[in-house]
C-alpha positions in Angstrom: 48.5 -0.6 18.7 45.2 -2.3 18.3 42.2 -0.3 17.1 39.0 -1.4 18.8 35.8 -0.4 16.9 32.4 -0.7 18.5 29.0 -0.4 17.0 26.0 -2.1 15.9 25.3 -4.8 13.4 22.1 -4.7 11.5 21.4 -6.5 8.3 19.3 -4.9 5.6 16.9 -7.5 4.4 15.0 -5.5 1.8 15.2 -2.4 -0.3 12.2 -0.7 -2.1 13.7 0.9 -5.2 11.0 3.6 -5.7 11.0 4.9 -2.1 14.5 3.9 -1.2 13.2 2.5 2.1 15.2 -0.3 3.7 14.0 -3.2 5.8 16.4 -3.3 8.8 16.6 -6.3 11.2 18.1 -5.4 14.5 17.7 -5.4 18.3 18.0 -1.9 19.6 16.0 -0.4 22.5 16.7 3.1 21.1 14.3 2.3 18.3 11.6 0.8 20.4 12.7 -2.8 20.3 13.3 -5.0 23.3 14.3 -8.0 21.2 14.9 -8.8 17.6 12.7 -6.9 15.2 12.4 -4.6 12.2 13.3 -0.9 12.7 10.1 1.1 12.6 7.8 -1.9 12.5 8.3 -3.7 15.8 9.6 -6.9 17.4 9.4 -10.1 15.5 7.3 -11.7 18.2 4.7 -9.1 17.6 5.0 -8.5 13.8 5.9 -12.0 12.8 8.8 -13.3 10.7 7.3 -11.8 7.5 7.2 -8.0 7.5 4.0 -6.3 6.5 3.4 -6.5 2.8 3.5 -2.7 2.5 6.4 -2.1 4.8 7.9 0.6 2.5 4.8 2.8 2.8 5.3 3.3 6.6 6.8 6.6 7.7 8.7 4.9 10.5 10.8 2.8 8.1 14.1 4.5 7.2 15.5 5.3 3.8 19.0 4.3 2.8 20.0 8.0 2.8 18.8 8.3 6.4 20.9 5.2 7.4 24.0 6.7 5.7 23.6 10.2 7.3 22.9 8.7 10.7 25.9 6.4 10.6 28.6 8.2 8.5 31.4 6.0 9.8 29.6 2.8 9.1 31.4 -0.2 7.5 29.5 -2.2 5.0 29.6 -5.7 3.7 27.5 -6.9 0.8 26.1 -10.4 1.0 24.4 -11.9 -2.0 22.2 -14.9 -1.7 20.0 -17.1 -3.8 16.5 -18.1 -2.9 16.2 -15.5 -0.1 13.6 -16.2 2.5 13.2 -16.0 6.2 13.5 -19.4 7.9 10.9 -20.4 10.5 12.3 -22.5 13.4 
């Protein structure tokens, strides 16, 4: 028997340790996006590749706790990178 799992993939690009807010990159119409963007901040074409400097102060940006409680069956993979930055094409 093959188990098929469905779901959504969204990388977390940033974490603010004091507020526990997470910068989520995704494409999900349920969160006001009609293309790739940041959850709570808007589409990349409108916001730009760099998120606002104070993204963790915005009430629309989720905390890690909210992500965990909304997606209790989530699967996680940790990726560590050096010289992290968004690449402009």
